TORBA-811585 format. One line per field, with one value per residue: x, y, z of N, C-alpha, C, O in turn. Coordinates in steps of 0.05 Angstrom, whole numbers, plus 5000, padded with zeros to 4 digits. Atoms other than C-alpha are relative to their C-alpha. Layout:
<pts>
n_east: X, ...
n_north: Y, ...
n_up: Z, ...
ca_east: X, ...
ca_north: Y, ...
ca_up: Z, ...
c_east: X, ...
c_north: Y, ...
c_up: Z, ...
o_east: X, ...
o_north: Y, ...
o_up: Z, ...
</pts>
This chain:
<pts>
n_east: 4976, 4980, 4994, 4986, 4977, 4991, 4967, 5005, 4972, 4994, 4973, 5004, 4994, 5026, 5016, 5008, 4987, 5016, 4979, 4981, 4989, 5008, 5021, 5028, 5004, 5026, 4982, 4982, 5023, 5012, 4988, 5006, 5029, 4999, 4967, 5002, 5027, 4989, 5005, 4971, 4999, 4966, 4991, 4991, 5004, 4975, 4985, 4986, 5013, 4990, 5020, 5024, 5003, 5001, 5028, 5017, 4990, 5031, 5024, 4995, 5013, 4981, 5001, 4977, 4998, 4982, 4984, 4979, 5012, 4999, 4966, 5003, 5025, 4997, 5023, 5011, 4982, 4976, 4989, 4976, 5001, 5015, 4990, 4994, 4986, 4982, 4987, 4982, 4973, 4994, 5017, 5006, 4970, 5007, 5013, 4998, 4981, 5022, 5018, 4986, 4983, 5021, 4999, 5034, 4998, 4979, 4998, 5015, 5002, 5003, 5018, 4994, 5027, 4995, 5000, 5012, 4975, 5008, 4978, 4989, 5027, 5007, 5026, 5039, 5010, 5008, 5034, 5020, 5001, 4977, 5016, 5016, 4988, 4989, 4975, 4996, 4990, 4972, 4989, 4979, 4971, 5008, 4994, 5005, 5011, 5013, 5005, 5027, 5012, 5017, 5032, 5011, 4987, 5018, 4977, 5009, 4990, 5017, 5012, 5001, 5010, 5010, 4974, 4977, 5016, 4991, 4973, 4986, 5015, 4986, 4981, 4994, 5015, 5018, 4993, 5009, 5028, 4995, 5032, 5008, 5021, 5000, 4978, 4984, 4972, 5008, 4998, 5003, 5007, 4990, 5024, 5017, 5015, 5026, 5014, 5019, 4987, 4995, 5023, 5010, 4983, 5009, 5029, 4987, 4988, 5022, 5020, 5014, 4996, 5007, 5034, 5014, 4979, 4999, 4974, 5014, 4985, 5015, 4981, 4987, 4984, 5013, 5022, 4999, 5019, 5025, 5013, 5001, 5011, 5039, 5014, 4978, 5013, 4981, 5010, 5003, 4971, 4982, 4990, 5014, 4991, 5002, 5030, 5008, 5002, 5018, 5029, 5022, 4979, 5003, 4994, 4965, 4991, 5003, 5026, 5003, 5001, 5004, 5017, 5027, 5013, 5004, 5028, 5017, 4988, 5004, 5022, 5017, 4972, 4994, 5030, 4994, 4986, 5014, 4976, 5019, 4988, 4989, 5005, 4988
n_north: 5011, 4980, 4983, 5008, 5006, 4967, 4998, 5026, 5013, 5020, 5020, 4995, 5021, 5015, 4986, 4966, 5003, 5026, 5017, 4997, 4986, 4979, 4986, 4994, 4974, 5002, 5001, 4972, 4976, 5006, 4994, 4970, 4989, 5006, 4986, 4971, 4990, 5004, 5030, 5006, 5028, 4999, 5029, 5010, 5016, 5015, 4988, 4977, 4981, 4999, 5016, 4989, 4982, 5005, 5013, 4985, 4976, 4982, 4992, 4973, 4999, 4979, 5009, 5019, 5020, 5018, 5024, 5018, 5010, 4992, 4990, 4970, 4984, 4968, 4977, 5009, 5025, 4990, 4990, 5011, 5017, 4996, 5015, 5028, 5022, 5010, 5028, 4994, 5004, 5033, 5022, 5000, 5019, 5023, 5010, 5003, 5031, 5021, 5006, 5003, 5024, 5015, 4999, 4993, 4980, 4986, 4964, 4981, 4972, 4987, 4978, 4978, 4978, 4991, 5012, 5031, 5013, 5029, 5014, 4994, 4989, 5014, 4986, 5002, 4980, 4983, 5002, 4995, 4968, 4972, 4976, 4982, 4976, 4974, 5004, 5020, 5014, 5006, 5031, 4999, 5021, 5013, 4986, 4969, 4977, 4981, 4968, 4988, 5027, 5016, 5008, 5026, 5014, 5016, 5022, 5010, 5022, 5015, 5029, 5012, 4976, 5012, 5024, 4979, 4979, 5019, 4997, 4981, 4998, 5012, 4985, 4976, 5000, 4981, 4980, 4988, 5004, 5010, 4996, 5022, 4986, 5026, 4988, 5021, 4984, 4999, 4971, 5004, 4968, 4991, 5020, 4981, 4989, 5006, 4982, 4986, 4979, 4975, 4986, 4994, 4976, 4976, 5000, 4980, 4968, 4992, 5006, 5014, 5029, 5024, 5020, 4983, 5011, 5025, 5003, 5020, 5010, 5025, 5022, 5008, 4973, 4990, 5015, 4980, 4977, 5013, 5000, 4975, 4972, 4996, 5013, 5008, 5006, 5007, 5002, 5025, 5021, 4999, 5024, 5007, 4990, 4972, 5005, 5001, 4984, 4977, 4999, 5005, 5007, 4984, 5007, 4988, 4974, 4996, 4986, 4971, 5005, 4985, 4988, 5010, 5002, 4973, 4983, 5010, 4992, 4973, 4997, 4971, 4986, 4993, 4984, 4968, 4988, 4993, 5016, 5017, 5018, 5010, 5030, 5004
n_up: 5005, 5012, 4979, 4977, 5007, 5011, 5008, 5022, 5008, 5023, 5003, 5023, 5016, 4991, 4987, 5006, 5029, 5014, 5009, 5017, 4984, 5002, 4978, 5024, 4998, 4973, 4975, 5002, 4996, 4967, 4982, 5004, 4993, 4975, 4981, 4989, 4978, 4968, 5001, 5008, 5009, 4993, 5013, 4986, 5012, 4998, 5022, 4991, 5006, 5039, 5018, 5000, 5016, 5029, 4997, 4990, 5015, 4999, 4982, 4986, 4976, 4984, 4966, 5000, 5009, 4977, 5025, 4990, 4986, 4976, 4996, 5009, 5007, 5011, 4998, 5015, 5017, 5017, 4987, 4984, 4986, 4979, 4974, 5008, 4987, 5015, 4983, 4992, 5021, 4984, 5002, 5029, 4999, 4994, 5019, 5030, 5000, 5002, 5026, 5016, 4988, 5016, 5034, 5019, 5002, 5020, 5004, 4985, 5009, 4976, 5009, 4989, 4995, 5017, 5021, 4995, 5004, 5011, 4991, 5033, 5016, 5031, 5018, 4990, 4988, 5029, 5002, 4976, 4982, 5015, 5016, 4987, 4979, 5011, 4998, 5017, 4987, 4994, 5001, 4983, 5004, 4980, 4984, 5011, 4985, 5014, 4994, 4988, 4991, 5008, 4991, 5008, 5011, 5016, 5005, 5015, 5001, 5020, 4990, 4973, 4983, 4973, 4985, 4991, 4984, 4972, 4992, 4989, 4974, 4977, 4991, 4992, 4972, 4998, 4998, 5019, 5007, 5023, 5017, 5022, 5009, 5026, 5021, 4986, 4980, 4976, 4984, 4971, 4991, 4972, 4977, 4985, 5012, 5022, 5004, 4976, 4982, 5014, 4993, 4979, 5010, 5010, 4994, 4976, 5007, 5004, 4975, 5016, 4989, 5017, 5002, 5022, 5021, 5021, 5018, 5027, 5006, 5005, 4986, 4971, 4993, 4985, 4971, 4972, 5004, 5001, 4964, 4980, 5006, 4992, 5019, 5017, 5017, 5017, 5020, 5002, 4999, 4974, 4983, 4982, 4981, 5008, 4992, 4978, 4984, 5012, 4987, 5022, 5032, 5025, 5024, 5010, 5009, 5018, 4999, 4985, 4985, 4985, 5011, 4997, 4967, 4994, 5007, 4990, 4970, 5008, 5021, 4995, 5006, 5025, 5008, 4989, 5007, 5030, 5007, 5026, 5009, 5030, 5005, 5022
ca_east: 8330, 8371, 8375, 8411, 8474, 8523, 8586, 8600, 8664, 8674, 8715, 8735, 8756, 8691, 8654, 8647, 8683, 8645, 8689, 8721, 8739, 8697, 8649, 8575, 8552, 8496, 8541, 8589, 8530, 8505, 8565, 8578, 8512, 8522, 8600, 8576, 8510, 8549, 8545, 8628, 8640, 8710, 8741, 8769, 8809, 8874, 8900, 8957, 8938, 8973, 8922, 8862, 8876, 8878, 8809, 8771, 8802, 8731, 8695, 8696, 8699, 8726, 8730, 8790, 8818, 8845, 8897, 8936, 8886, 8884, 8961, 8950, 8902, 8904, 8863, 8834, 8847, 8890, 8914, 8971, 8986, 8940, 8969, 9005, 9028, 9091, 9136, 9182, 9259, 9278, 9213, 9209, 9298, 9268, 9219, 9254, 9311, 9243, 9219, 9284, 9297, 9231, 9241, 9158, 9170, 9196, 9182, 9166, 9153, 9164, 9118, 9149, 9120, 9157, 9188, 9177, 9227, 9228, 9268, 9271, 9232, 9199, 9138, 9081, 9101, 9111, 9036, 9014, 9048, 9105, 9047, 9010, 9056, 9098, 9162, 9203, 9218, 9285, 9316, 9342, 9413, 9409, 9414, 9395, 9374, 9314, 9311, 9244, 9188, 9158, 9086, 9069, 9111, 9078, 9099, 9092, 9081, 9055, 9043, 9019, 8989, 8948, 9006, 9052, 9005, 8999, 9071, 9089, 9035, 9064, 9129, 9128, 9080, 9034, 9086, 9056, 8985, 8981, 8923, 8894, 8858, 8844, 8904, 8964, 9012, 9000, 9005, 9040, 9019, 9038, 8996, 8956, 8930, 8864, 8812, 8765, 8822, 8833, 8753, 8749, 8807, 8767, 8699, 8726, 8762, 8692, 8657, 8617, 8599, 8608, 8537, 8526, 8576, 8563, 8612, 8606, 8652, 8663, 8725, 8764, 8805, 8746, 8709, 8737, 8704, 8642, 8631, 8651, 8612, 8527, 8513, 8559, 8536, 8572, 8567, 8529, 8594, 8629, 8663, 8620, 8659, 8645, 8564, 8565, 8595, 8547, 8481, 8455, 8477, 8476, 8462, 8530, 8578, 8565, 8492, 8502, 8505, 8528, 8487, 8425, 8433, 8451, 8392, 8353, 8387, 8382, 8319, 8284, 8358, 8361, 8286, 8303, 8364, 8324, 8372, 8348, 8378, 8419, 8393, 8434
ca_north: 5249, 5304, 5353, 5303, 5292, 5354, 5318, 5269, 5220, 5180, 5126, 5134, 5071, 5025, 5076, 5150, 5124, 5074, 5012, 5051, 5098, 5159, 5207, 5211, 5277, 5258, 5251, 5304, 5355, 5323, 5321, 5398, 5416, 5388, 5414, 5485, 5494, 5470, 5395, 5388, 5328, 5301, 5246, 5194, 5149, 5098, 5140, 5190, 5261, 5258, 5201, 5232, 5294, 5258, 5220, 5281, 5336, 5360, 5361, 5424, 5412, 5459, 5405, 5373, 5317, 5244, 5206, 5150, 5115, 5165, 5184, 5259, 5308, 5367, 5431, 5415, 5377, 5430, 5449, 5444, 5396, 5400, 5344, 5273, 5212, 5192, 5122, 5127, 5125, 5059, 5017, 5040, 5012, 4950, 4940, 4949, 4894, 4850, 4857, 4853, 4781, 4759, 4739, 4742, 4813, 4845, 4924, 4973, 5047, 5093, 5155, 5222, 5288, 5311, 5257, 5180, 5128, 5053, 4996, 4997, 5029, 4992, 4992, 4977, 5021, 5078, 5060, 5067, 5130, 5162, 5187, 5219, 5258, 5315, 5276, 5214, 5165, 5160, 5093, 5079, 5036, 4989, 5026, 5091, 5153, 5188, 5268, 5276, 5236, 5180, 5170, 5105, 5042, 5001, 4936, 4899, 4824, 4778, 4716, 4698, 4769, 4739, 4695, 4760, 4803, 4747, 4745, 4816, 4822, 4768, 4796, 4858, 4850, 4906, 4956, 4972, 4980, 4932, 4951, 4895, 4916, 4877, 4925, 4878, 4928, 4923, 4987, 4994, 5053, 5091, 5032, 5095, 5104, 5094, 5125, 5126, 5163, 5213, 5225, 5231, 5286, 5325, 5318, 5343, 5404, 5420, 5413, 5361, 5295, 5230, 5204, 5270, 5239, 5200, 5152, 5110, 5063, 4987, 4952, 4927, 4994, 5024, 4989, 5034, 5092, 5054, 5036, 5101, 5151, 5161, 5130, 5081, 5060, 5005, 4993, 4944, 4913, 4927, 4868, 4826, 4851, 4926, 4900, 4875, 4933, 4987, 5012, 5010, 4985, 5031, 5011, 4998, 5045, 5029, 5045, 5113, 5086, 5141, 5188, 5148, 5142, 5214, 5242, 5197, 5215, 5290, 5291, 5351, 5388, 5385, 5410, 5473, 5487, 5487, 5418, 5389, 5324, 5300, 5231, 5186
ca_up: 7427, 7388, 7445, 7489, 7445, 7430, 7400, 7348, 7339, 7271, 7248, 7172, 7142, 7139, 7167, 7143, 7074, 7031, 7005, 6954, 7001, 6988, 7025, 6992, 6979, 7027, 7083, 7065, 7073, 7140, 7170, 7150, 7174, 7240, 7255, 7235, 7279, 7339, 7339, 7339, 7291, 7305, 7258, 7295, 7259, 7261, 7193, 7198, 7190, 7109, 7093, 7129, 7089, 7024, 7043, 7068, 7019, 7003, 7068, 7108, 7180, 7234, 7300, 7320, 7288, 7327, 7280, 7290, 7339, 7388, 7387, 7358, 7358, 7311, 7319, 7261, 7191, 7165, 7227, 7286, 7328, 7391, 7437, 7429, 7463, 7442, 7455, 7507, 7472, 7514, 7504, 7426, 7421, 7455, 7414, 7340, 7375, 7382, 7317, 7278, 7311, 7271, 7201, 7186, 7195, 7133, 7143, 7203, 7204, 7263, 7260, 7282, 7289, 7226, 7190, 7185, 7186, 7157, 7158, 7069, 7028, 6978, 6927, 6976, 7025, 6971, 6956, 7023, 7055, 7011, 6956, 7003, 7041, 7029, 7050, 7025, 7081, 7124, 7117, 7187, 7205, 7261, 7334, 7302, 7347, 7328, 7328, 7352, 7387, 7362, 7360, 7336, 7309, 7241, 7235, 7174, 7165, 7103, 7132, 7193, 7223, 7277, 7304, 7300, 7332, 7390, 7394, 7392, 7454, 7493, 7491, 7504, 7571, 7562, 7546, 7481, 7453, 7393, 7344, 7299, 7241, 7166, 7138, 7140, 7179, 7250, 7302, 7369, 7405, 7476, 7531, 7552, 7490, 7442, 7412, 7473, 7517, 7456, 7456, 7531, 7519, 7477, 7504, 7570, 7536, 7505, 7576, 7544, 7587, 7554, 7564, 7508, 7461, 7395, 7369, 7302, 7284, 7258, 7285, 7343, 7346, 7360, 7419, 7473, 7445, 7428, 7506, 7531, 7493, 7515, 7451, 7410, 7347, 7301, 7236, 7201, 7166, 7227, 7270, 7317, 7363, 7349, 7345, 7410, 7445, 7410, 7436, 7358, 7289, 7232, 7158, 7122, 7102, 7029, 7045, 7082, 7141, 7179, 7146, 7162, 7237, 7243, 7207, 7249, 7322, 7296, 7264, 7310, 7307, 7235, 7228, 7275, 7238, 7161, 7142, 7064, 7058, 6993, 6973, 6934
c_east: 5028, 5013, 5025, 5037, 5011, 5029, 4996, 5031, 4997, 5021, 4997, 5000, 4978, 4978, 4988, 5006, 4989, 5024, 5020, 5015, 4994, 4981, 4979, 5008, 4988, 5011, 5023, 4984, 4996, 5018, 5015, 4986, 5004, 5024, 4993, 4973, 5005, 4993, 5034, 5002, 5030, 5004, 5027, 5017, 5032, 5023, 5020, 4985, 4998, 4970, 4970, 4997, 4989, 4971, 4976, 5012, 4968, 4971, 5010, 4996, 5019, 5007, 5025, 4998, 5016, 5013, 5016, 4983, 5002, 5020, 5005, 4986, 5009, 4970, 4980, 5012, 5022, 5019, 5021, 4987, 4993, 5017, 5010, 5011, 5022, 5015, 5017, 5028, 5004, 4979, 5002, 5037, 4993, 4991, 5008, 5023, 4976, 5003, 5023, 5013, 4978, 4995, 4971, 4994, 5013, 5007, 4994, 5018, 4996, 4992, 5015, 4985, 5012, 5001, 4991, 5028, 4999, 5027, 5011, 4974, 4993, 4970, 4977, 5004, 5004, 4971, 4981, 4999, 5015, 4973, 4980, 5007, 5028, 5037, 5009, 5010, 5031, 5004, 5025, 5020, 4982, 5010, 4999, 4986, 4986, 4997, 4979, 4986, 4985, 4973, 4982, 5021, 4970, 5019, 4986, 5010, 4979, 4989, 4994, 4990, 4987, 5017, 5012, 4993, 4999, 5027, 5016, 4986, 5014, 5022, 5010, 4984, 4986, 5015, 4999, 4966, 4991, 4972, 5000, 4980, 5003, 5027, 5018, 5027, 4984, 5011, 5007, 4999, 5011, 4967, 4977, 4984, 4978, 4982, 4979, 5021, 4995, 4973, 4990, 5015, 4986, 4973, 4998, 5008, 4973, 4981, 4980, 5001, 5005, 4976, 4985, 5019, 4989, 5014, 4992, 5029, 5008, 5021, 5014, 5017, 4982, 4983, 5003, 4983, 4973, 4984, 4999, 4979, 4965, 4993, 5021, 4986, 5027, 4989, 4988, 5015, 5026, 5002, 4973, 5008, 4992, 4970, 4997, 5011, 4983, 4976, 4973, 5020, 4983, 4994, 5039, 5010, 5001, 4968, 4997, 4996, 5001, 4976, 4973, 4993, 5003, 4982, 4980, 4995, 4992, 4984, 4993, 5024, 4998, 4971, 5006, 5016, 5001, 5026, 4985, 5025, 5006, 4993, 5012, 4988
c_north: 5017, 5024, 4986, 5001, 5030, 4990, 4971, 4993, 4984, 4993, 5014, 4983, 4982, 5006, 5022, 4985, 4973, 4979, 5011, 5026, 5036, 5009, 5006, 5034, 5005, 5005, 5017, 5019, 4995, 5005, 5029, 5013, 4992, 5016, 5023, 5012, 4981, 4977, 4993, 4971, 4995, 4972, 4986, 4976, 4989, 5016, 5016, 5023, 5005, 4981, 5006, 5023, 4991, 4991, 5020, 5032, 5016, 5007, 5014, 4994, 5014, 4985, 4986, 4974, 4975, 4983, 4974, 4978, 5011, 5014, 5029, 5009, 5023, 5014, 4998, 4992, 5013, 5023, 4994, 4973, 5006, 4986, 4970, 4989, 4993, 4970, 5011, 4985, 4969, 4981, 5000, 4984, 4977, 4986, 4990, 4979, 4981, 4994, 4992, 4966, 4980, 5000, 5007, 5027, 5011, 5033, 5008, 5030, 5014, 5028, 5024, 5025, 5016, 4985, 4969, 4981, 4966, 4978, 4996, 5006, 4993, 5005, 5000, 5023, 5035, 5007, 5019, 5019, 5014, 5016, 5016, 5021, 5016, 4993, 4974, 4985, 5000, 4971, 5000, 4978, 4989, 5016, 5033, 5020, 5013, 5023, 5005, 4980, 4986, 4994, 4975, 4978, 4983, 4976, 4982, 4958, 4991, 4980, 5007, 5032, 4994, 4991, 5022, 5015, 4992, 5014, 5029, 5015, 4989, 5011, 5025, 5007, 5029, 5033, 5020, 4991, 4989, 5009, 4980, 5010, 4984, 5016, 4978, 5010, 4997, 5026, 4997, 5028, 5009, 4972, 5019, 5013, 4987, 5014, 5010, 5020, 5027, 5015, 5008, 5027, 5021, 5006, 5019, 5029, 5017, 5006, 4987, 4971, 4979, 4992, 5024, 4997, 4976, 4987, 4969, 4987, 4964, 4981, 4999, 5023, 5018, 4995, 5018, 5017, 4996, 4998, 5015, 5017, 4988, 4979, 4990, 4983, 4986, 4989, 4978, 4975, 4998, 4958, 4984, 5010, 5032, 5000, 5000, 5020, 5021, 4994, 4999, 4993, 5017, 4981, 4994, 5018, 5001, 5005, 5026, 5002, 5024, 5030, 5001, 5004, 5022, 5013, 4984, 5005, 5031, 5012, 5028, 5021, 5016, 5017, 5031, 5020, 5004, 4981, 4992, 4978, 4996, 4975, 4993, 5000
c_up: 4987, 5016, 5017, 4988, 4981, 4988, 4985, 4994, 4974, 4990, 4963, 4984, 5009, 5013, 4995, 4971, 4991, 4987, 4976, 5009, 4990, 5022, 4988, 5005, 5028, 5034, 5004, 5012, 5024, 5016, 5006, 5017, 5025, 5019, 4999, 5015, 5027, 5013, 4991, 4981, 4998, 4991, 5024, 4991, 5008, 4966, 5010, 4986, 4959, 4990, 5003, 4988, 4979, 5001, 5003, 4989, 4998, 5028, 5020, 5028, 5018, 5029, 4993, 4981, 5009, 4979, 5017, 5035, 5028, 5012, 4999, 4999, 4992, 5009, 4980, 4966, 4994, 5021, 5024, 5018, 5027, 5026, 4991, 5020, 4989, 5015, 5016, 4987, 5008, 4995, 4973, 4991, 5009, 4983, 4966, 5008, 4995, 4977, 4980, 5005, 4989, 4971, 4989, 5003, 4980, 4993, 5034, 4998, 5024, 4993, 5013, 4992, 4970, 4976, 5011, 4990, 4999, 5002, 4973, 4994, 4976, 4990, 5021, 5018, 4991, 4993, 5022, 5013, 4981, 4975, 5009, 5019, 4990, 5000, 4995, 5035, 5008, 5008, 5030, 4997, 5027, 5030, 4996, 5021, 4988, 5015, 5008, 5010, 4988, 5010, 4999, 4983, 4974, 4992, 4978, 4993, 4972, 5005, 5030, 5019, 5020, 5021, 5010, 5016, 5023, 5009, 5009, 5036, 5019, 5005, 5007, 5028, 5007, 4996, 4979, 4990, 4976, 4983, 4978, 4989, 4975, 4984, 5010, 5008, 5031, 5015, 5021, 4996, 5028, 5012, 5010, 4981, 4983, 5003, 5010, 5022, 4985, 5006, 5023, 5001, 4999, 5012, 5025, 4996, 4993, 5017, 4993, 5013, 4980, 4992, 4978, 4974, 4983, 4995, 4990, 4997, 4999, 5008, 5028, 5015, 5005, 5029, 5023, 4990, 5002, 5022, 5014, 4988, 5003, 4974, 4983, 4973, 4975, 4968, 4981, 4983, 5019, 5008, 5018, 5032, 5010, 5006, 5027, 5026, 5006, 5010, 4971, 4982, 4976, 4974, 4991, 4989, 4966, 4992, 5021, 5027, 5030, 5003, 5015, 5028, 5014, 4999, 5020, 5035, 5002, 4984, 5003, 4994, 4970, 4988, 5009, 4976, 4965, 4991, 4979, 4999, 4978, 5004, 4981, 4973
o_east: 5051, 5035, 5045, 5055, 5001, 5048, 4979, 5048, 4977, 5042, 4979, 4986, 4973, 4961, 4964, 4985, 4992, 5046, 5039, 5033, 5012, 4974, 4983, 5025, 4992, 5002, 5032, 4993, 5002, 5012, 5023, 4996, 5001, 5025, 4996, 4968, 4988, 4979, 5038, 4991, 5046, 4995, 5044, 5006, 5048, 5046, 5018, 4968, 4981, 4953, 4953, 4973, 4968, 4957, 4954, 5011, 4960, 4949, 5030, 4973, 5044, 5015, 5032, 4977, 5040, 5000, 5022, 4998, 5006, 5019, 5022, 4968, 5023, 4948, 4957, 5037, 5044, 5031, 5027, 4965, 5010, 5027, 4997, 5022, 5017, 5010, 5025, 5029, 4997, 4989, 5004, 5035, 5007, 5000, 4998, 5030, 4978, 5012, 5016, 5035, 4981, 4981, 4967, 4971, 5037, 5023, 4983, 5040, 4974, 5003, 5015, 4964, 4996, 4987, 4978, 5046, 4987, 5049, 5036, 4951, 5002, 4954, 4957, 4987, 4990, 4961, 4963, 4979, 5007, 4973, 4967, 4993, 5042, 5055, 4989, 5025, 5048, 4993, 5048, 5019, 4961, 5033, 5011, 4965, 4995, 4991, 4979, 4995, 4966, 4965, 4961, 5030, 4946, 5042, 4962, 5031, 4957, 4967, 5006, 4998, 4999, 5016, 5015, 5010, 5008, 5031, 5033, 4997, 5025, 5022, 5033, 4988, 4989, 5003, 5009, 4954, 4981, 4950, 5019, 4961, 5022, 5035, 5014, 5049, 4959, 5029, 4993, 5005, 5026, 4945, 4959, 4969, 4980, 4979, 4967, 5010, 4986, 4972, 4969, 5000, 4984, 4966, 4985, 5001, 4971, 4960, 4959, 5019, 4997, 4970, 4961, 5021, 4983, 5033, 4980, 5049, 4997, 5014, 5010, 5022, 4992, 4971, 4985, 4960, 4959, 4961, 4985, 4965, 4956, 4978, 5037, 4970, 5047, 4967, 5004, 5011, 5047, 4989, 4952, 4994, 4990, 4961, 4983, 5002, 4979, 4967, 4949, 5044, 4960, 5003, 5059, 4996, 5013, 4960, 4976, 4985, 4985, 4965, 4962, 4971, 4993, 4975, 4960, 4974, 4980, 4989, 4994, 5017, 4998, 4970, 5006, 5007, 5019, 5047, 4962, 5048, 4988, 5001, 5013, 5002
o_north: 5012, 5033, 4999, 5006, 5044, 5005, 4953, 5010, 4970, 5006, 5028, 4986, 4979, 4991, 5024, 4983, 4952, 4990, 4998, 5037, 5052, 4995, 5023, 5047, 5021, 5017, 5022, 5029, 5014, 5019, 5035, 5030, 5014, 5026, 5035, 5036, 4971, 4977, 4983, 4951, 5012, 4952, 4998, 4956, 5003, 5010, 5021, 5020, 5013, 4990, 5002, 5029, 5001, 5003, 5013, 5052, 5034, 5019, 5007, 4996, 5014, 4998, 4977, 4964, 4980, 4968, 4971, 4971, 4998, 5028, 5038, 4995, 5038, 5005, 5003, 4992, 5002, 5044, 4970, 4962, 5019, 4998, 4960, 5002, 4985, 4962, 5033, 4962, 4950, 4958, 4977, 4962, 4962, 4967, 4971, 4964, 4968, 4972, 4976, 4958, 4956, 5015, 5021, 5033, 5015, 5044, 4990, 5036, 5011, 5039, 5017, 5026, 5033, 4988, 4962, 4986, 4954, 4983, 4992, 5002, 4999, 5021, 5013, 5041, 5052, 5030, 5036, 5028, 5036, 5040, 5030, 5037, 5008, 5006, 4959, 4999, 4998, 4958, 5009, 4962, 4996, 5024, 5050, 5010, 5025, 5024, 5029, 4957, 4998, 4988, 4970, 4990, 4980, 4975, 4975, 4946, 5001, 4974, 5022, 5034, 5004, 4997, 5026, 5023, 5006, 5034, 5032, 5030, 5002, 5022, 5031, 5030, 5040, 5054, 5042, 4970, 5007, 5006, 4978, 5019, 4969, 5006, 4965, 4999, 4999, 5038, 4982, 5045, 4992, 4968, 5009, 5032, 4963, 5029, 5030, 5039, 5047, 5036, 5021, 5047, 5039, 5029, 5040, 5049, 5039, 5016, 5000, 4955, 4983, 4985, 5022, 5015, 4954, 5001, 4949, 5000, 4950, 4957, 5016, 5024, 5038, 5011, 5025, 5014, 5011, 5008, 5015, 5027, 4966, 4960, 5006, 4965, 4997, 4980, 4960, 4951, 4985, 4938, 4998, 5012, 5038, 5015, 5017, 5017, 5031, 4972, 4997, 4996, 5016, 4958, 5005, 5034, 5021, 5010, 5029, 5022, 5027, 5041, 5020, 5012, 5025, 5028, 4998, 5005, 5038, 5031, 5045, 5039, 5040, 5033, 5050, 5040, 5014, 4993, 4986, 4985, 5002, 4964, 5007, 4996
o_up: 4993, 5010, 5024, 5004, 4964, 4987, 4986, 4987, 4978, 4988, 4954, 4964, 5033, 5020, 5001, 4958, 5003, 4983, 4968, 4995, 4984, 5042, 4970, 5017, 5046, 5053, 5026, 5033, 5039, 5036, 5028, 5032, 5035, 5041, 5021, 5015, 5041, 5034, 4969, 4991, 4989, 5002, 5037, 4998, 5020, 4961, 5034, 4968, 4943, 4975, 4986, 4986, 4971, 4984, 4994, 5003, 5012, 5028, 5031, 5036, 5013, 5048, 4971, 4973, 5010, 4965, 5041, 5054, 5048, 5032, 5015, 4988, 5005, 5015, 4988, 4962, 4991, 5015, 5022, 5021, 5038, 5046, 4973, 5038, 4966, 5038, 5008, 4980, 4993, 4994, 4964, 4980, 4996, 4972, 4954, 4990, 4974, 4970, 4964, 4996, 4991, 4958, 4970, 4998, 4985, 4978, 5048, 4991, 5036, 4975, 5037, 4979, 4963, 4956, 5031, 4973, 5018, 5011, 4971, 5001, 4954, 5000, 5019, 5017, 5002, 4993, 5022, 5025, 4974, 4972, 4994, 5032, 4971, 4989, 4994, 5049, 4990, 5025, 5031, 4978, 5037, 5027, 5008, 5030, 4968, 5039, 5013, 5008, 4978, 5032, 5012, 4963, 4979, 4983, 4980, 4991, 4967, 4995, 5044, 5043, 5040, 5045, 5034, 5033, 5041, 5022, 5027, 5052, 5037, 5027, 5014, 5038, 5028, 5001, 4979, 4995, 4963, 4993, 4962, 5001, 4975, 4963, 5031, 5006, 5033, 5003, 5035, 4979, 5037, 5003, 5022, 4985, 4981, 5023, 5003, 5033, 4995, 5019, 5022, 5005, 5016, 5012, 5028, 5010, 5003, 5009, 4998, 5006, 4957, 4969, 4973, 4957, 4991, 4988, 5000, 5004, 5017, 5010, 5046, 5040, 5017, 5043, 5038, 4998, 5016, 5024, 5034, 5006, 4995, 4978, 4974, 4980, 4966, 4962, 4979, 4984, 5017, 5001, 5017, 5053, 5033, 5023, 5038, 5048, 5028, 5015, 4972, 4982, 4970, 4977, 5000, 4977, 4957, 4969, 5034, 5036, 5049, 5023, 5026, 5038, 5036, 5017, 5022, 5047, 5022, 4968, 4985, 4978, 4964, 4970, 4994, 4965, 4952, 4985, 4984, 4996, 4962, 5024, 4961, 4953
</pts>
């Protein structure tokens, strides 16, 4: 089995990270070993690059990093932007006007390639974003034009999140791909973008067929990559939708499910490359 798969894509929250947002030594060692022995390990996350660097700062991977649910691809964790899919300006303006009409939405954030723009800078936003970024947010005024491409928009609603999600989907009529997750922010990205499209783009760049790719995730924003990969692996703690789309179910994130399943899949390869597993 290990000879068949040549590339691995991993989600972070609920997958590679434990509930307390750690990468265990065993998981770190395995991922680094695969990556430096010719099996690219690609982080494929909904997080921004800043949040990714924050939680993965001790993990040394040289493969590309996919952020913002497939929107921006970096050369590697500390590298430059390789590609991005921005939101058309006229559609973004339309969405912001729609958001401002909804009293249940109390804040939004527009992610630029350099800066990020918010309706208001409040303690929640500071804790979620500003603490891990080199810059403070720019508070936007009504009808303001952005000086750079905007890759995604985050929408915060304290209550009725699912209802607001469906309201946004219905009122934007396919012009955005809205991402629903356990987080209290909803995300809108380019409708042609998801983790699966980014995975396909990178596999093609490496000359690797999707049948030779493993994808591991836990939530509904992982569904496309779980379906498209040659082997889709859902976490034991994952959503029912993720488990239904996957080929295998791994142990939970707190049981080091990523390390467990990859050690099984690449067992022969790990023996050949003289890998010694670290157990808890």
